[in-house]
C-alpha positions as CSV (number, residue, x, y, z in Angstrom):
1,M,174.7,125.4,145.5
2,H,172.5,127.4,143.1
3,L,170.2,130.1,144.4
4,S,166.8,130.2,142.8
5,A,165.8,133.4,141.1
6,A,163.6,135.7,143.2
7,P,160.0,135.6,142.1
8,Q,159.0,138.6,140.0
9,V,156.8,141.1,141.9
10,K,153.8,142.2,139.9
11,S,152.6,145.7,140.0
12,I,149.1,146.6,141.0
13,R,147.4,147.8,137.9
14,A,144.5,149.5,139.8
15,L,146.9,151.4,141.9
16,A,148.8,152.6,138.9
17,R,145.6,153.8,137.3
18,G,144.7,155.6,140.5
19,L,148.1,157.4,140.6
20,D,147.7,158.3,136.9
21,V,144.4,160.0,137.8
22,L,146.0,161.9,140.7
23,K,148.8,163.1,138.4
24,A,146.2,164.3,135.9
25,L,144.3,166.1,138.6
26,Q,147.5,167.9,139.8
27,E,148.1,169.2,136.3
28,R,144.5,170.5,136.0
29,P,143.4,172.0,139.3
30,A,139.7,171.7,138.3
31,T,139.0,168.8,136.0
32,S,135.9,167.3,134.4
33,L,135.3,163.6,133.8
34,H,135.7,164.3,130.0
35,D,139.1,166.0,130.6
36,L,140.3,163.1,132.7
37,H,139.2,160.7,130.0
38,G,141.3,162.6,127.4
39,D,144.2,163.0,129.7
40,T,144.5,159.4,130.9
41,G,142.8,157.4,128.2
42,L,140.8,155.5,130.8
43,S,137.2,154.7,130.1
44,K,134.6,156.9,132.0
45,P,133.2,154.0,134.0
46,T,136.7,153.1,135.1
47,L,137.4,156.7,136.0
48,L,134.2,157.0,138.0
49,R,135.2,154.0,140.1
50,I,138.7,155.3,140.7
51,L,137.3,158.8,141.5
52,R,134.8,157.3,144.0
53,T,137.6,155.4,145.7
54,L,139.8,158.4,145.9
55,E,136.9,160.5,147.3
56,E,136.2,157.9,149.9
57,A,139.9,158.0,150.9
58,G,139.8,161.7,151.2
59,M,142.2,162.3,148.4
60,V,139.8,163.9,145.9
61,H,136.7,165.9,146.1
62,R,134.0,167.0,143.6
63,A,132.7,170.5,143.8
64,I,129.0,170.9,143.8
65,G,129.1,174.3,142.1
66,D,130.7,173.1,138.8
67,G,130.9,169.3,139.2
68,R,134.6,169.3,138.5
69,Y,137.1,167.1,140.4
70,R,140.0,168.5,142.5
71,V,142.8,167.1,144.6
72,S,141.9,167.2,148.3
73,A,143.4,170.1,150.3
74,R,144.7,167.5,152.7
75,V,146.9,165.8,150.1
76,R,149.7,168.4,150.3
77,F,152.5,165.8,150.1
78,L,151.7,165.1,146.4
79,G,153.5,168.3,145.4
80,R,150.7,170.7,144.6
81,D,150.7,173.7,146.9
82,L,147.1,174.0,147.8
83,S,145.9,177.2,149.3
84,D,143.7,178.0,152.3
85,H,141.0,178.7,149.8
86,D,141.1,175.1,148.4
87,A,140.6,173.8,151.9
88,I,137.7,176.1,152.6
89,A,136.0,175.2,149.4
90,E,136.5,171.5,150.0
91,Q,135.1,171.7,153.4
92,A,132.2,173.9,152.3
93,A,130.9,171.7,149.5
94,P,129.1,169.0,151.6
95,V,128.0,171.5,154.1
96,L,126.3,173.7,151.5
97,D,124.8,170.7,149.9
98,R,123.2,169.5,153.1
99,L,122.0,173.0,154.0
100,C,120.3,173.3,150.6
101,R,118.7,169.9,150.8
102,R,117.3,170.8,154.3
103,I,115.9,174.3,153.6
104,L,115.8,174.3,149.7
105,W,117.2,177.8,149.2
106,P,120.9,177.9,148.1
107,S,124.0,179.2,149.6
108,D,127.4,180.5,148.4
109,I,130.8,180.8,150.2
110,A,133.2,183.5,149.2
111,V,136.6,184.9,150.2
112,Y,138.0,188.4,149.9
113,K,140.2,188.9,146.9
114,D,141.4,192.1,145.3
115,G,138.6,194.4,146.3
116,A,135.7,192.0,146.0
117,M,134.3,188.7,147.3
118,E,135.0,185.8,145.0
119,I,132.7,182.7,145.2
120,L,134.6,179.5,145.9
121,E,131.6,177.1,146.0
122,T,127.8,177.3,145.6
123,S,124.7,175.1,146.0
124,R,122.7,177.1,143.4
125,Q,122.8,174.1,141.0
126,Q,121.1,172.0,143.8
127,T,118.1,174.2,144.5
128,P,114.7,173.5,142.9
129,F,114.1,177.3,142.9
130,L,115.3,179.6,140.1
131,V,117.8,181.8,141.8
132,N,120.6,183.7,139.9
133,R,123.1,181.0,138.9
134,A,126.2,182.6,140.3
135,R,129.2,180.4,139.4
136,M,132.4,179.6,141.1
137,G,134.9,182.4,140.5
138,Y,132.1,185.0,140.3
139,R,132.8,188.2,142.1
140,V,130.4,190.3,144.1
141,H,130.8,193.8,145.5
142,M,131.9,194.4,149.1
143,L,129.3,197.0,150.1
144,M,126.4,195.8,148.1
145,S,126.5,192.0,148.8
146,A,125.7,190.4,152.1
147,M,128.9,188.4,151.9
148,G,131.0,191.4,151.5
149,R,129.3,193.3,154.3
150,A,129.7,190.2,156.6
151,Y,133.4,190.1,155.9
152,L,133.9,193.8,156.5
153,A,131.9,193.8,159.6
154,F,133.9,191.0,161.3
155,C,137.5,191.5,159.9
156,P,140.1,193.4,162.0
157,R,139.8,197.2,161.9
158,D,143.1,197.7,160.1
159,E,142.1,195.3,157.3
160,R,138.7,196.9,157.0
161,D,140.2,200.3,156.7
162,R,142.6,199.1,153.9
163,I,139.7,197.6,152.0
164,L,137.5,200.7,152.3
165,A,140.4,202.9,151.2
166,R,140.8,200.7,148.1
167,L,137.0,200.9,147.4
168,R,137.1,204.7,147.8
169,R,139.6,204.9,144.9
170,S,137.5,202.6,142.7
171,D,135.7,203.9,139.7
172,D,133.1,201.1,140.0
173,P,129.7,202.7,140.9
174,Y,129.0,199.8,143.2
175,D,131.9,200.9,145.3
176,R,130.9,204.5,145.7
177,R,129.2,203.8,149.1
178,A,132.7,203.6,150.6
179,R,133.1,207.3,150.1
180,E,130.3,207.9,152.7
181,R,132.5,206.8,155.6
182,S,130.3,207.5,158.5
183,A,127.2,205.8,156.9
184,T,129.2,202.8,155.9
185,L,130.8,202.3,159.3
186,A,127.4,202.6,160.9
187,I,126.0,199.8,158.6
188,L,128.9,197.6,159.4
189,R,128.6,198.2,163.1
190,Q,125.0,197.2,163.0
191,D,125.8,194.0,161.0
192,R,128.4,193.1,163.6
193,E,126.1,193.7,166.5
194,R,123.3,191.6,165.1
195,G,125.6,188.8,163.8
196,Y,124.7,188.9,160.2
197,A,124.7,191.1,157.1
198,V,122.0,191.7,154.3
199,R,122.2,192.3,150.7
200,E,121.6,195.9,149.6
201,P,118.0,196.2,148.4
202,G,117.9,196.6,144.6
203,Y,121.5,195.6,144.2
204,G,122.0,195.3,140.4
205,Y,118.3,195.2,139.5
206,W,119.3,196.7,136.1
207,V,121.9,194.0,135.6
208,T,120.3,190.7,134.7
209,D,122.7,188.3,136.4
210,R,122.4,190.1,139.8
211,S,118.6,190.8,139.9
212,R,115.8,189.3,141.8
213,A,117.9,187.9,144.7
214,A,117.9,188.6,148.4
215,A,120.5,187.3,150.9
216,I,121.8,187.3,154.4
217,A,125.4,186.3,155.3
218,V,127.6,185.4,158.2
219,P,131.4,185.2,158.6
220,V,133.4,181.9,158.7
221,L,135.7,182.5,161.6
222,L,138.9,180.4,162.3
223,D,141.2,181.3,165.2
224,G,139.5,184.7,165.3
225,R,140.2,185.3,161.6
226,V,137.5,185.9,159.0
227,M,138.4,183.3,156.5
228,A,135.2,183.6,154.3
229,S,131.6,184.6,154.3
230,I,128.6,182.2,153.7
231,N,125.2,183.4,152.6
232,L,121.7,182.2,152.2
233,C,119.9,183.4,149.0
234,W,116.3,183.5,148.0
235,V,114.1,185.1,145.4
236,D,113.4,188.7,146.5
237,G,109.7,188.9,147.5
238,A,109.3,185.2,148.1
239,I,109.8,185.7,151.9
240,T,110.9,188.7,154.0
241,T,114.3,189.1,155.3
242,E,113.0,189.1,158.9
243,K,111.2,185.8,158.4
244,M,114.3,184.2,156.8
245,V,116.4,185.3,159.7
246,D,113.8,183.8,162.2
247,L,113.7,180.5,160.3
248,H,117.3,179.9,159.2
249,L,119.9,182.3,160.6
250,A,120.8,179.6,163.2
251,D,121.2,177.1,160.4
252,L,123.5,179.4,158.5
253,Q,125.6,180.1,161.5
254,D,125.9,176.4,162.3
255,A,127.0,175.8,158.7
256,A,129.7,178.5,159.0
257,A,130.9,176.9,162.2
258,E,131.0,173.4,160.7
259,I,133.1,174.7,157.7
260,A,135.5,176.4,160.1
261,R,136.0,173.3,162.1
262,G,136.6,171.2,159.0
263,A,139.1,173.7,157.5
264,A,141.0,173.9,160.8
265,A,142.6,170.6,160.1
266,S,144.0,171.8,156.7
267,I,144.8,175.5,157.4
268,P,147.8,176.4,159.6
269,A,147.0,178.3,162.7
270,A,147.6,182.0,162.7
271,P,151.0,183.1,164.2
C-alpha cells in the first residue's frame, strides 16, 4: 500500500509581509513610511494597507506629534521591552487628537526625566492656530512650565524634594526659582489645592521657541502615582487664563483620566 504525499501547505504572503513590517518597526522604535519602504522593499500603498490593519488590531499606532509609526505598548511578547512612557504616549495620542478637534487649542503630554518635563506626544500639528510647535522629545522646565508645576504639585513629597534639590544645584537660569524654597512650595501648594497649574507669565519671551504661549496643566494619575502631566496651550492674550479654566479645565481633567484608564492595562500596578 502506497501512502500519498501530504499536500504542500502554502504560506500566507500577506501575513509574512505584516510580520516583516513588525520586525522593521522593532528595529526602529519610531519609523516613517519612507523608512519602512526602504527597510522592507514594500510599496507605500501596500505598507499603508498593512499598517492600517495592524493599527486596527492594536499592534501598531501612529503618533500625532510626528506622524511616525510605533509598535503598540501592548505587544510586549514580540521582544521589544516597551516602557511605561510608550504606553502613556500611545494612549494619549487619540485623546489629545479628540480634545484638539473639540476645543481647537492644542495639548501636550509630558513625563519627568532628568530634571525637566519631556514631551511624549502633542496635538500642536493638529491645531488651526499658530502656537509654538513643540515637538516630541522637547524638554520644558519644571518651575516655569504648567506641566512641570503640575507634576511637582501632585507627586509624593520625597520625590518633590529630590527634584527641587536637583534644580537648586542647576546652573540653568530657569531653575533658579527652586532656590526660593518657601515661595516655590507656596506656589505648588496653591496648584494642588485648585487642581491645576499655570505656565509662568513671560516664560521664555526672549527665546523664540518658547514665546507667546500660555498654558494650564493637570496631572495624569495612575494608582496614586503621577505618571505624566497634560496641558492645554493657547496664544497668550487670545483668552485669559481664568476664562480658559472656566471653559475647558473639566475637559482637560477628563482627558487626563481617560489616558490613565487606558494606560492602566499596559502599565504594571505599583507594588
